[in-house]
C-alpha positions in Angstrom: 0.0 0.0 0.0 1.3 3.4 -0.9 -0.2 6.7 0.1 2.1 8.8 -2.1 1.3 12.2 -0.6 3.5 14.7 1.2 1.2 14.5 4.2 2.4 11.0 4.8 6.1 11.8 4.6 6.0 13.7 7.9 7.9 12.3 10.8 4.8 12.5 13.0 2.9 9.9 10.9 2.3 6.6 12.6 2.2 3.4 10.6 1.8 -0.1 12.1 -0.3 -3.1 12.7 -3.4 -3.0 14.9 -4.1 -6.5 16.4 -7.7 -7.7 16.4 -8.9 -11.2 17.1 -6.8 -13.6 14.9 -5.4 -11.0 12.5 -3.7 -7.5 12.4 -4.7 -4.5 10.3 -2.2 -2.3 8.5 -3.0 1.2 9.7 -1.8 4.8 9.0 -2.4 7.7 11.3 -1.2 11.2 10.3 -1.6 12.4 13.9 -2.6 15.8 12.5 -3.9 18.6 14.8 -7.5 18.7 13.6 -10.7 16.6 13.6 -10.0 12.9 13.1 -11.3 11.4 9.9 -11.4 7.6 9.6 -11.7 6.1 6.1 -13.5 2.8 5.4 -12.6 1.1 2.2 -14.6 -0.6 -0.5 -15.1 -4.4 -0.3 -11.7 -5.5 -1.6 -9.9 -2.2 -1.7 -6.9 -0.9 0.3 -6.3 2.5 1.9 -4.4 3.9 -1.1 -7.6 4.9 -2.8 -8.1 7.7 -0.2 -4.9 9.6 -1.1 -6.6 12.3 -3.3 -9.3 13.0 -0.7 -6.7 13.3 2.0 -4.5 15.5 -0.1 -7.5 17.8 -0.8 -8.3 18.1 2.9 -4.6 18.7 3.8 -2.5 18.3 6.9 -4.7 20.3 9.3 -6.9 17.1 9.7 -6.0 13.9 11.4 -6.4 11.2 8.8 -6.6 7.5 9.8 -6.7 4.8 7.1 -6.4 1.0 7.4 -6.7 -2.1 5.3 -9.4 -4.6 6.1 -8.6 -8.3 6.8 -6.5 -9.8 3.9 -6.6 -6.6 2.0 -3.5 -4.4 1.4 -0.9 -5.0 4.1 -3.3 -6.6 6.6 -3.1 -10.2 7.7 -5.4 -13.0 6.8 -8.2 -14.2 9.1 -10.7 -17.0 9.6 -13.5 -14.4 9.6 -14.3 -12.1 6.7 -17.9 -11.3 7.6 -19.5 -7.9 7.7 -19.7 -8.1 11.5 -16.0 -8.8 11.7 -15.4 -5.6 9.8 -17.7 -3.6 12.2 -15.5 -4.9 15.0 -12.4 -3.8 13.2 -13.7 -0.2 13.3 -13.8 -0.5 17.1 -10.3 -2.0 17.2 -8.7 0.8 15.1 -10.5 3.6 17.1 -9.4 2.1 20.4 -5.8 1.4 19.3 -5.4 5.0 18.0 -7.3 6.6 20.9 -9.8 8.3 18.6 -13.1 9.8 20.0 -15.9 11.1 17.8 -14.4 10.9 14.4 -16.0 11.6 11.0 -16.4 8.3 9.3 -15.9 8.3 5.5 -16.9 5.2 3.7 -16.9 4.2 0.1 -19.3 1.4 -1.2 -18.9 -1.4 1.4 -17.3 1.0 3.7 -20.3 3.3 3.6 -22.5 0.4 5.0 -19.9 -0.1 7.7 -20.0 3.6 8.6 -23.8 3.8 9.0 -24.0 0.5 11.0 -21.2 1.6 13.3 -22.7 5.1 13.8 -26.2 3.7 14.4 -24.8 1.3 17.1 -22.7 4.0 18.7 -24.8 7.2 19.0 -22.8 10.1 20.4 -19.4 8.6 19.4 -19.3 10.0 15.9 -19.5 13.5 14.5 -21.0 12.3 11.2 -20.7 10.0 8.2 -19.8 10.7 4.6 -21.1 8.0 2.4 -19.5 7.6 -1.1 -21.9 5.9 -3.5 -22.9 3.3 -0.9 -25.3 2.6 2.0 -28.3 2.7 -0.2 -31.3 0.6 1.0 -31.9 -1.2 -2.4 -33.6 -4.5 -1.9 -32.8 -6.5 -5.0 -30.9 -9.7 -4.1 -32.5 -13.1 -4.9 -31.3 -16.6 -5.8 -30.7 -15.6 -9.5 -28.7 -12.6 -8.4 -26.6 -14.7 -6.0 -25.8 -17.1 -8.8 -25.0 -14.2 -11.1 -22.5 -12.8 -8.6 -20.8 -16.2 -8.0 -20.5 -16.7 -11.8 -19.0 -13.3 -12.3 -16.3 -13.8 -9.7 -15.5 -17.3 -11.0 -14.9 -15.7 -14.4 -12.8 -12.9 -13.0 -10.5 -15.0 -10.9 -7.7 -14.8 -13.4 -7.6 -11.0 -12.8 -7.1 -11.2 -9.0 -3.3 -11.1 -9.0 -3.4 -8.0 -11.1 -6.2 -6.4 -9.1 -4.4 -7.1 -5.8 -1.5 -5.0 -7.0 -3.9 -2.2 -7.8 -5.5 -2.4 -4.3 -8.7 -3.8 -5.8 -8.7 -7.5 -4.6 -8.2 -9.4 -1.4 -5.9 -12.3 -0.7 -8.6 -14.9 -0.7 -10.5 -17.0 -3.2 -13.0 -16.1 -5.8 -15.7 -17.9 -3.8 -14.9 -15.7 -0.7 -15.0 -12.6 -2.8 -18.4 -13.6 -4.1 -19.8 -14.4 -0.7 -18.7 -11.0 0.7 -20.5 -9.3 -2.2 -23.6 -11.4 -1.6 -23.6 -10.7 2.2 -23.4 -6.9 1.8 -26.1 -6.8 -0.9 -28.4 -8.9 1.3 -27.8 -6.4 4.1 -28.7 -3.4 2.0 -32.3 -4.5 1.8 -32.5 -4.2 5.6 -30.7 -0.9 5.8 -33.8 1.3 6.1 -34.1 1.1 9.9 -30.4 1.7 10.3 -30.6 5.0 8.3 -33.8 6.0 10.2 -31.9 5.6 13.5 -28.9 7.7 12.6 -28.6 10.6 15.1 -25.6 12.2 13.4 -25.3 14.1 10.1 -25.0 11.9 7.1 -23.9 13.2 3.7 -23.9 11.2 0.5 -21.7 11.8 -2.5 -23.5 9.9 -5.3 -22.0 8.7 -8.6 -23.6 8.5 -12.0 -23.7 5.6 -14.5 -23.0 1.9 -14.1 -20.0 -0.1 -13.0 -18.7 -3.7 -13.2 -21.6 -6.0 -12.2 -24.2 -3.3 -12.2 -25.6 -1.5 -15.2 -26.6 2.2 -15.3 -30.3 1.6 -14.9 -29.8 -0.8 -12.0 -27.4 1.6 -10.3 -29.9 4.5 -10.7 -32.6 2.4 -9.1 -30.3 1.7 -6.1 -29.6 5.5 -5.8 -33.3 6.3 -6.0 -33.9 4.0 -3.0 -32.4 6.7 -0.8 -35.3 9.0 -1.2 -37.6 7.6 1.5 -34.7 7.5 4.0 -33.9 11.2 3.3 -37.6 12.1 3.7 -37.8 10.3 7.1 -34.5 11.5 8.7 -33.6 15.2 8.6 -30.0 14.4 9.5 -29.5 12.8 6.1 -28.8 14.7 2.8 -27.2 14.2 -0.6 -24.2 16.5 -0.6 -23.4 16.0 -4.3 -24.2 13.9 -7.3 -21.1 13.7 -9.5 -20.3 12.6 -13.1 -18.0 9.7 -12.4 -19.1 6.1 -11.8 -18.9 3.9 -8.7 -15.4 2.7 -9.4 -13.8 6.0 -10.3 -15.5 8.3 -7.8 -12.6 8.6 -5.4 -10.2 9.3 -8.3 -12.4 11.7 -10.3 -14.5 13.4 -7.7 -12.4 13.5 -4.6 -13.1 17.2 -4.1 -16.8 16.5 -3.6 -15.9 13.9 -1.0 -13.6 16.4 0.8 -16.3 19.1 0.6 -18.8 16.7 2.3 -16.3 16.1 5.1 -15.9 19.9 5.6 -19.6 20.3 5.6 -20.0 17.9 8.6 -17.0 19.4 10.4 -18.4 22.9 10.0 -21.3 22.0 12.4 -18.9 21.3 15.2 -16.6 23.6 17.1 -13.4 21.6 18.0 -11.3 18.5 17.3 -12.3 15.6 19.4 -9.5 13.0 20.0 -7.8 11.9 23.1 -4.0 12.3 23.4 -2.3 10.8 20.3 0.3 8.2 21.0 
């Protein structure tokens, strides 16, 4: 994993492994003076994808990134479930002595952000949700088989995708089951969004992506409307031109603006002593 950014060349930056259960997570903490921002990756992605957002926000913030189990520089595990990933958020926050961060999640990471925030009211300033955490109920047996078939066909690409921070160090079958699990969970996301007591801001992409055509992706994004109507804490900050896969590369400024928007409603940084 490489965060090729001058912010990460400072002597104050901490990099190391955070132990949790049977694994350890490769973690980076800039230990900046401002509000802590914790970045939650896409399903198979590593922390390098956040470098443009971090560069746009700059060194006045405290940026904390980490790789999920068997992604990037993190160790393998016997448990790659969504619930394990929720526990990993707790482990990183505790290890780095972080209180009331802003959580920024892309895709899978957006679902992690809203679940963690819903379960921990008062412990988070807000969540920025990058083309994810949309309560679209679409998964059925045919869709499950379509996902499994897609990952079987793509298995030859995994060694290349790993080098790009876009695949994990586990099998095609495990990649597929993680994808199925998160899509099953999206259909039940409505009550989680209804219960969010902190500000939530979406940055929504346009168009389709691998595994989801443009029309299907637009239906998923439209599923947000009832949640926005029910919970006044939730808003769409921006809808941008790039698609799901390219949003952090093409529209990082919109993501950074959403972080600033949430931070502007609070008066001071909120972390314990950094070690």
